[in-house]
VEXVEXLUM-465551 format. One record per residue: residue in one letter; x, y, z of N, C-alpha, C in turn. Coordinates in steps of 0.001 Angstrom, whole numbers, plus 500000, padded with zeros to 6 digits. Layout:
BEGIN
AXYZXYZXYZ;...
END
This chain:
BEGIN
X810530878045578948809366877601578416808598877850578600;X807845878353578702806041878784579438805236877529579068;X804415877418579223803272876400579363802835876499578123;X802225877468577245801905877352576169801909877217575062;X803400877549575363804752876873574038805138875430574279;X804988875062575210805056873088575572803914873006574952;X803072873542575153801526872277574449801840873140573181;X802143873873572074801866874074570835803089873574570342;X804608873510571198805230871788570478804584870522570365;X804054870569571933803453868990571309802666868952570728;X801162869849570127800499870177569015801366869208568100;X802746870312567616802757870360566230803949868593566125;X804250867977567299804735866899567133803416866057566821;X802571865572567165801347864906567313800789865280565609;X800341866874564977800279866639563309801512866239562549;X802175865921562917803751866146561984803525864408561062;X802869863774561081802753862709560443801473862266560636;X801234860859559643800736859159560628801322859159560965;X799977857406561547800742856829562688801670855760562091;X802455854379562139802451852995561130800180852368560540;X800153852375562101798747852077562489798102852753561347;X797947854097560854796875855150560501797483854680558651;X798608854429558328799225854539557072798906853037556665;X799170851809557639798415850705557070796727850571557008;X796382851337558031794957851545557121794538851811556069;X794990853117555469794820853766553666795609853069553394;X796653852011553424797259851154552465795813850033552052;X795569849527552893793961848331552648793027848759552419;X792825849821552879791565850438552125792010851025550579;X793408851657549838793156851593548931793730850099547659;X794356849340548783794059847781547981792710847483547739;X792014847587548717790208847310548241790068847587547397;X790210849482546957789252850341546419789777849865544976;X791075849940544935791956849016543291791190847113543429;X791167846689544147790848844836543568788787845617543481;X788461845845545001787269846431543437787027846699542041;X787392848223541837787312848033540258788169846796539553;X789300846775539814789234845244539012788560844404538918;X787801844062540169786638843048540334785803843439539192;X784989844340539671784031844915538382784274845244537020;X784868845196536323785271845612535634785858843708534793;X786791843153535688786087841235535031784516841309535123;X783840840989536257782098841383536107781714841528534370;X781920842957534888781285844381533052782276842928531969;X783082842800531809783440842170530955782953840432530360;X782518840263531723782717838889531629780567838954530971;X779631840173531616779078840043531442778095840583529937;X779860841168528978779066841619527443779496840631526953;X780650839283527395780906838635527076779161837202527180;X778837836914528097777672836117527955776011837048527021;X776184838505527153775492839051526138775718838470524333;X777181838087524349777923838477523439777264836712522533;X777923835964523804777416834396523344776102834045523528;X775115834701524057773509834372524143772910834747523173;X772883836387522569772474837760522395773281837252521023;X774182836937520893774897837150519873775011835978518172;X775909835094519312776347834195518255775535833128518539;X774731832745519420773842831846519451772678831926518585;X772125833191518542771159834227518029771296833789516768;X772413833802516412773322833268514688772781832175514116;X772881831590515335772759830574515034771671829504515081;X771159830402515840769129829770515618768732830438514288;X769639831687513854768447832380512548769497831192511825;X770406830959512204770908830014510310770235829229510305;X769426828367511339768705826970511371767227827725511441;X766923828507511258765016829182510986765625828943509616;X766189829711508671766432829646507019766697828543507043;X766946827835507706767072825913506838765863824849507124;X765708825538507786763975825249508717762999825748507027;X762876826953507047762080827450506240761902827031504619;X763371827101504198763680826685502919764337825533502502;X764447824709503485764586823308502930766288823279502412;X767132824262502362768390823998501680769536825387502440;X770558824953503203771201825872503433771562826946502605;X772318828288503493772304829712503257772995829706502202;X773024829973500671773358829781499150774162828721498267;X772396827719499118772863827010498159771540827062496890;X771923826066496555771170825523495269769149824513495518;X768886825778495293767343824800495176767104824309494639;X767135823872493233767224822452492311768283821308492448;X769712821600493320770232820732493349770410821114494357;X770421820378495721771130821164497080771751819725497225;X773711820847497218774323820471497974774799820179499127;X774033820537499562773676820633501527775252821634501779;X775694822547500650776601823232501424776737824872501372;X777142825614502345777489827034502332777343827269501542;X776605828497500473777054828788499381777477827924498261;X776905826534498216777314825439497276776393826321496546;X775375826639495594774860827006494649776176827891493655;X777838827709493892778339828391492860779702827674493315;X780128826750491620781159826119491174781720826441492738;X782128827518492911783786827476494332782970828427495398;X782533827528496785781793827980497754782516828830499024;X782139830252498814783330830753499604782293831309501057;X783146832188501477782299832950502931780450833084502103;X779986833349503010778503834300503348778581835215503849;X779047836293504268779111837300504819778019838883504910;X778573839576505828777955841203505157776781841105504625;X776603842306502551775214842923502837775071840891502250;X775224840216501507775021839103501035774328838166501867;X774736837989503448774298837726504399772136837823504439;X772662839020505325770994839814504594770164839513503639;X770997839892503173770083838989501795769580838044501375;X769947837109501758769627835717502046768155836006503594;X768811836715504601767746836164505400766625836969505115;X766770838209504317765444838841504280765039838450503270;X765151837904502806764898837446501305764124835980502259;X764447835104502712763551834009503750762288834287504159;X763186835680505146761809836293505883762489836348506877;X763812836037507473764211835491508695765073836730509655;X764739836787510941765075838325511680766570837623512235;X766736838702511987768484838619512882768941839157513815;X769342838934514853770172839502516077769993841269515844;X770159841924516945770079843097516344771838843819516674;X772455842798516856774078843202516188774771844194517064;X775260844839515829775864846353516285774903847311516085;X773942847668514990773191848360514579772139848008512978;X771424848207512652770361847625511505771105847891510467;X771276847484509826772251847118508640774007846381508904;X773581845916510315774779845762510715775134844473511720;X773428843449511847773082842899512405774434842199512071;X775339842002511559776434840261511194777676840728512410;X777576842226512843778590843332514151778516842883515053;X778964842736516729779340843229517073780021843887517824;X780283845412519031781357845983518883781268845382520662;X782528845338521138782638845259522594783986845504523104;X785172845913523872785853846551524590786978845140525043;X787910844948524603789025844643525311789484844096526292;X790266843091526987790555843650528364791177844733528587;X791920845742527605792616847046527784791813848420527129;X790525847978526951789596848837527000788976849716525661;X790091848562524899789987848843523517788959848100522585;X788376849063521667787279848530520542787637847077519496;X786989846660520326787067845378519116786066845021517826;X785394844491517168784486844315516286784698842865515692;X783267841742516845783251840936516307782483840567515000;X781923840096514289781813839364512310781589838127512594;X780408837706512042779865836567511612780162835971510166;X780392835024509725780031834634508402779644832995508490;X779126832729507260778451831074507065779760830682506093;X780513829618505771780893828663505574781195826941505303;X781341826771504111782101825664503502782829825016504560;X783813824703505398785377824583505533785341822637505721;X786576822373506062787181821346505504786958821233507642;X786905820081508455786239819428509890786791818483510023;X787846818151510745787726816734511589787097815751512324;X786930814839511661785918813936512079787011812560512593;X785917811827513692786666810135513887786291809203512044;X787037808652512019787253807887511672786692806552511917;X786946805305511052786687804110511474787422803354512500;X789086803987511767790198803379512493790260803769513372;X789624805033513613789817805381515069790787806824515506;X791475807155513617791919808171513680791144809367513360;X791310811000512746790591811585512516790367811740510702;X789988812155510052790021812250508811789558814441508588;X789623814688507770788804816062507441788052815706506613;X786873816541506882785224816401505796785027817738505863;X783970817846504856783384819295504851782497819463505717;X782360820601506258781013820696506882781008822360507312;X779703822886507684779233824316507097779116824581509036;X779932826366508884780428826448510333780069827966509637;X779711828422511289779613830011511417780932830171512170;X781386831623510438782623832061511362783441833257511948;X783014833556513039783324834783513929784928834916513959;X784735835756513587785860836877512944786896837688514883;X787894838297514740788141839692515877787802839016516686;X787497837713517021787882837608518958789214837686519412;X789041838059520839790139838432521903790419836667521806;X791509836349522326792201835038522821790926835060524165;X790225835566525161789479834917526419787997835527525791;X788317836169524853786522836160524692786550834800523559;X787369833926523064787418832846522334787413831608523079;X787670831799524296788237830493525061786230830780525826;X786049832112526254784642832153526731783693831290525976;X783691831544524613782817831394524041782961829533523704;X784017829256523356783964827339523142783706827126524549;X784444827598525955783448827163526984781808826808526684;X781733828284526895779985828233526542779980826641525426;X780074826952524377779662826252523662779830824469524036;X780775823941524469781309822410524749781892822085525853;X781503823584526860781603823152528297783633822756528901;X783973823374528206785537823387528164786360823621527323;X787505824163527055788049825236526314789875824419525877;X789085824316524254790275823417523564790192823717522424;X790763824494521375790806824703520548790897823363519288;X791015822266519263791360821003518333789255820587518254;X789180820405519653787977819361519555786894819792519700;X785755819317519675784492819992519770783582820818518844;X782766821143519365781447822084517687781815823731518166;X783157824117518849784175825309518477784925824888518388;X785292825400517820787336825413517631788174826319516686;X789579826360516608789619827451516406789980827526514830;X790187828087514134789929828099512662791084827233512259;X792135827678512654793464827467512051794259825206512195;X792994825175513482793305823696514581791640822898513877;X791067824253512580789275822400512597789375821754511773;X790248821254511666790695820272509703792233819775510618;X792550820012511206793001819644512186793324817916512326;X793596816544511911793785814944512838794476814293513483;X794881815102514476796042815426515601794624814585516507;X795509813655517093794370813099518283794451813565520177;X795764815105520132795598815185521183795141816912521333;X794478817074522577793743818100522451794472819885522148;X794870820835521994795294821948522056794777823382522396;X795667823944523080795120824919522910794408826137522132;X794469827346522724794072828182522064794928829127521409;X795870829452520076796910829417519325797566830972520817;X797038831711520843797977832712521488797165833440522445;X796995834563523717796573834617524727796323836304524302;X795741836872525629795754838334526235797141838988526201;X798156838619526010799308839090525696800162839784525106;X798953838426523864799898839322522548798746840448522210;X800225841408521981799601843032521117798848842700520027;X797830843154518887797537843718517610798198843172516877;X798585842774515605799743842952514768800912842528514934;X801430841729516353803004841749516916802924840594516953;X804147839411516404804281838125516603804927838070518181;X804089838686519167805178838669520594804457838524521205;X804447838255522691803689838930523626804113839883524306;X804307840916523231804446842129523953803516843341524162;X802006843062524600800914843352524843801680844703526144;X800887845781525747801062846222526635799498847063527345;X799345848520528458797909848485528243797352849732527487;X798127850072526560797652850990526282797113849743524921;X798051848426524938797949848353523316796600847507522979;X795974847566521412795122846292521040795410845309521333;X794758844312522034794768842242521767794507842378520961;X795648841419520485795714840172518734794249839628518812;X793730838631517299792477838489517657792766837039516781;X791942836672517013791662835093516191790189835268515868;X790157833741514140788879833488514004788478832121514638;X787153832148515098787015830440515613785418829950514598;X785709828562515076784834828325513696783370827548514736;X782350827835514380780990827164515122780034826175514201;X780694825149514797779104823942513717778158823663513887;X777931824337512707776105824310512420775557822674512248;X774001822238512808773889821728513045773407820553511053;X773732821906510281772843821540508802773818821893507876;
END
């Protein structure tokens, strides 16, 4: 074998594949890229959740308060015989949502949050943790709400709340922690709708988490699934 053939053979052997060190470096770089993408998605989602909390939920709470300050009654109450209940002008008070809510605000000259768009100020579109679109909406209603009694137990009384629908579990927990400083579906000013009137003395977690797929009763969430949603109640000052 001549020298040229020996050199050619060695060259092919050197270029035959990666060494273990090179493979390790490649795997580390891939891991860092995947981790950075995941962290980036989490940061972006948290930024959107913060926007929902500050520019949507809290802004609607302020709009509700502005309505009370300007008119002297809560939304939908009777001006001649106030009941201090949302939709109190009706014999059977219900939710005030969408066009009805806009009508009251417009009639009183109260500015509404930007929301999804003009005419849809009550709605906010966001992406769940699987990247699927969700739309949360706000209404106002007088509902049963548990409060402490003189005997150290809890009793249900009616209170005015903002009803926030179509919250993914992680968004509901985020808003709960923003309002109350901790996550608790049973106590505080932000509660899960199904637990707001509960008179139990024990703290409770939100019913579901992001493992639950929309329309399913078990934790069968897949990567392409739309996340299941819950409804939250946010207690109003008046």
